[in-house]
C-alpha positions in Angstrom: 24.0 37.7 -80.4 27.1 35.5 -80.6 28.3 34.3 -77.2 31.7 35.1 -76.0 34.5 32.6 -76.6 35.4 30.6 -73.5 38.9 32.0 -73.1 37.6 35.6 -73.3 34.8 34.9 -70.9 36.7 33.0 -68.3 39.7 35.3 -68.1 37.6 38.5 -68.3 35.7 37.4 -65.2 38.9 36.9 -63.2 40.3 40.2 -64.5 37.1 41.9 -63.5 37.4 40.5 -60.0 41.1 41.5 -59.8 40.3 45.1 -60.9 37.4 45.3 -58.4 39.3 44.2 -55.4 42.3 46.3 -56.4 40.1 49.3 -56.2 38.1 48.3 -53.2 40.8 46.8 -50.9 44.2 48.1 -52.3 43.3 51.7 -53.3 44.0 50.8 -57.0 47.8 50.7 -56.3 48.5 47.1 -57.5 50.1 46.8 -60.9 48.5 44.7 -63.6 49.5 41.0 -63.5 48.9 38.0 -65.7 46.2 35.7 -64.3 46.4 32.1 -65.4 44.7 28.7 -64.8 46.8 25.9 -63.3 46.0 22.5 -61.7 48.8 22.1 -59.2 47.7 19.4 -56.8 46.1 20.5 -53.5 46.6 24.1 -54.3 43.8 26.6 -55.0 46.2 29.3 -56.2 49.6 30.7 -56.1 51.6 33.9 -56.8 54.9 34.1 -58.8 56.8 37.3 -59.0 57.9 38.6 -62.4 57.1 35.2 -64.0 56.4 36.6 -67.5 58.3 38.9 -69.8 57.0 40.6 -72.9 58.6 39.6 -76.2 60.2 43.0 -76.7 61.8 42.8 -73.2 60.3 46.1 -72.1 57.8 44.7 -69.5 57.6 42.0 -66.9 54.5 40.7 -65.2 53.7 38.9 -62.0 51.5 35.8 -62.2 48.5 34.9 -60.1 47.4 31.3 -60.9 44.0 29.9 -60.0 43.1 26.3 -60.0 39.7 25.6 -61.8 39.4 22.1 -60.3 38.0 23.8 -57.2 35.6 26.3 -58.9 32.7 23.8 -58.7 33.3 22.4 -55.3 33.9 25.4 -53.0 31.7 28.5 -52.4 32.4 31.4 -54.7 33.6 33.5 -51.8 36.5 31.0 -51.3 37.5 31.4 -54.9 37.6 35.1 -54.4 39.5 34.6 -51.1 42.2 32.7 -53.0 42.4 35.5 -55.6 42.7 38.2 -52.9 45.2 36.1 -50.8 47.5 36.0 -53.8 46.9 39.8 -54.4 48.3 40.4 -50.9 51.4 38.5 -52.0 51.6 40.7 -55.0 51.1 43.8 -52.8 54.0 42.7 -50.5 56.3 42.0 -53.5 55.9 45.6 -54.7 55.3 47.6 -51.5 56.6 45.4 -48.6 59.3 42.9 -47.7 58.5 39.3 -48.6 60.1 36.5 -46.7 61.6 33.3 -48.2 59.6 31.4 -50.9 56.2 30.3 -49.8 56.5 31.7 -46.3 53.8 34.0 -45.0 55.3 36.5 -42.6 53.8 39.0 -40.1 53.7 41.8 -42.6 51.7 39.7 -45.0 49.4 38.6 -42.1 48.9 42.2 -41.1 47.8 43.2 -44.6 45.5 40.3 -44.8 43.8 41.3 -41.5 43.6 45.0 -42.6 41.4 44.0 -45.7 39.2 41.6 -43.7 40.8 38.2 -44.3 42.0 36.4 -41.2 45.1 34.3 -41.9 45.0 30.8 -40.3 47.2 27.8 -40.9 44.1 25.6 -40.4 41.7 27.8 -42.4 39.6 28.2 -39.3 39.5 30.5 -36.2 42.4 29.9 -33.7 45.0 28.9 -36.3 48.5 30.4 -36.5 48.7 33.6 -38.5 52.1 33.0 -40.0 53.8 30.0 -41.5 54.9 28.1 -44.6 51.4 27.1 -45.8 48.4 29.3 -44.9 44.7 29.4 -45.3 42.3 32.2 -44.3 38.7 33.0 -43.6 36.6 36.1 -44.2 36.0 38.3 -41.1 32.3 38.8 -40.8 31.4 42.4 -41.7 35.0 43.1 -42.7 36.2 44.9 -45.9 36.6 41.8 -47.9 33.1 40.4 -47.1 31.5 43.8 -47.6 33.3 44.2 -51.0 32.4 40.7 -52.1 28.8 41.3 -51.4 28.8 44.3 -53.6 30.6 42.3 -56.3 28.0 39.6 -56.4 25.1 42.0 -56.3 26.6 43.6 -59.3 26.1 40.4 -61.3 29.5 38.8 -61.0 29.7 35.0 -61.6 32.2 32.4 -62.8 30.8 30.8 -65.9 33.3 28.0 -66.6 34.3 25.2 -64.2 36.3 22.0 -64.6 34.1 18.9 -65.4 36.6 16.8 -63.3 36.7 18.7 -60.1 39.0 17.9 -57.2 37.6 16.6 -53.9 36.2 19.3 -51.7 39.2 20.5 -49.6 39.4 19.5 -45.9 41.3 21.6 -43.4 44.8 22.4 -44.6 44.6 20.1 -47.6 44.3 23.0 -50.1 46.3 26.1 -49.2 47.5 28.9 -51.4 51.1 28.9 -52.3 51.5 25.4 -50.9 54.9 23.7 -51.2 53.3 20.3 -50.8 53.3 17.8 -53.6 51.3 14.5 -53.4 52.6 11.3 -55.0 49.0 10.2 -55.8 46.4 12.4 -57.4 43.0 13.3 -55.8 39.9 11.3 -56.6 38.1 12.9 -59.5 34.4 12.7 -60.3 33.2 13.9 -63.7 30.3 16.4 -63.7 28.4 15.8 -67.0 27.4 19.1 -68.6 23.8 18.1 -69.2 23.3 17.0 -65.6 25.5 19.6 -63.9 22.6 21.7 -62.6 21.3 18.7 -60.7 24.4 16.6 -59.8 26.4 19.6 -58.7 23.7 21.7 -57.1 25.6 21.6 -53.8 28.4 23.7 -55.3 27.1 25.5 -58.3 24.4 27.5 -56.5 27.1 30.0 -55.6 27.8 30.6 -59.2 24.3 31.4 -60.4 24.1 35.0 -61.5 22.9 37.2 -58.6 20.2 38.7 -61.0 18.6 35.2 -61.1 18.7 34.5 -57.3 19.2 36.2 -54.0 23.0 36.8 -53.7 24.7 34.4 -51.4 28.3 34.5 -50.4 28.5 31.0 -49.0 30.2 32.3 -45.9 31.7 29.0 -44.7 35.2 29.5 -43.4 37.8 27.9 -45.7 38.7 24.4 -44.6 35.8 23.7 -42.3 34.5 20.8 -44.3 34.2 17.3 -42.9 37.3 15.5 -41.8 35.8 12.0 -41.9 38.1 9.5 -43.3 40.9 12.1 -43.4 44.3 11.7 -41.7 46.9 14.4 -41.0 50.3 14.3 -42.6 53.2 16.2 -41.1 56.7 16.9 -42.5 59.2 15.6 -39.9 61.7 18.3 -40.8 59.8 21.6 -41.2 56.5 20.4 -39.5 54.4 21.6 -42.5 51.1 19.7 -42.5 48.0 18.8 -44.5 44.9 16.6 -44.3 44.2 13.9 -46.9 42.7 10.5 -47.4 44.4 7.6 -45.6 47.5 5.9 -47.1 48.7 8.8 -49.2 52.4 9.1 -50.0 53.1 12.8 -49.7 56.4 14.6 -50.0 57.4 18.1 -48.9 59.0 19.9 -51.8 61.2 22.0 -49.6 62.7 19.3 -47.4 62.4 16.3 -49.9 60.9 14.3 -47.0 57.9 12.0 -46.9 55.2 13.3 -44.6 54.3 11.2 -41.6 50.7 10.1 -41.4 48.7 10.2 -38.2 45.0 9.5 -37.4 42.6 12.4 -37.5 
């Protein structure tokens, strides 16, 4: 049997996840969108309203972009969190009242909570629920976690990952819909295909098909990785922040201001 072509396989998996969560968490009310891959620095994903138009001009489609640089270095549940986070933006665009670009308002936060994702500007318990850049974490036993467990036990997996992954995200360094742009790129480490099973075992375990192993969600809250050798950067104008390696030159795209570095 001929294997599926990479484009078909990779995008079909994300479409399957989108359709599954649309039914499980949104009552099937979300319209179809165009899911893409992108590598925007320090961003796991983003939503863009009506970004695409069909050649005949009869249809437009929203975009949900996913960053494959993180597929191999975060648990699978966090990849799914990113997808659903952006699906909430899509829901709000069609059925709610979005705020200014990149801002996560109370309506968005309420919808997130209702489906079992707790918004947090730190990606951990206790963070602010609204703001310009936001992370989130799965509520134990909530609708998202319950649905994701069913998805994985049904054989879902991500088959393709970037051989040059980004560094595992520290708190606030990788947030959906981020307006932050870094002047210097992340460190990259190649994962050779032949050695991936051994060299990347810390991250790829979450992507093994559930039929071959006991399903595991990897329930670590987003952003609770080690902060060692990481400093905080804050925009002096809008106070948006992120964590990153020392001596980065980081600029806020909204304010056009360099972020101020402080010790972690």
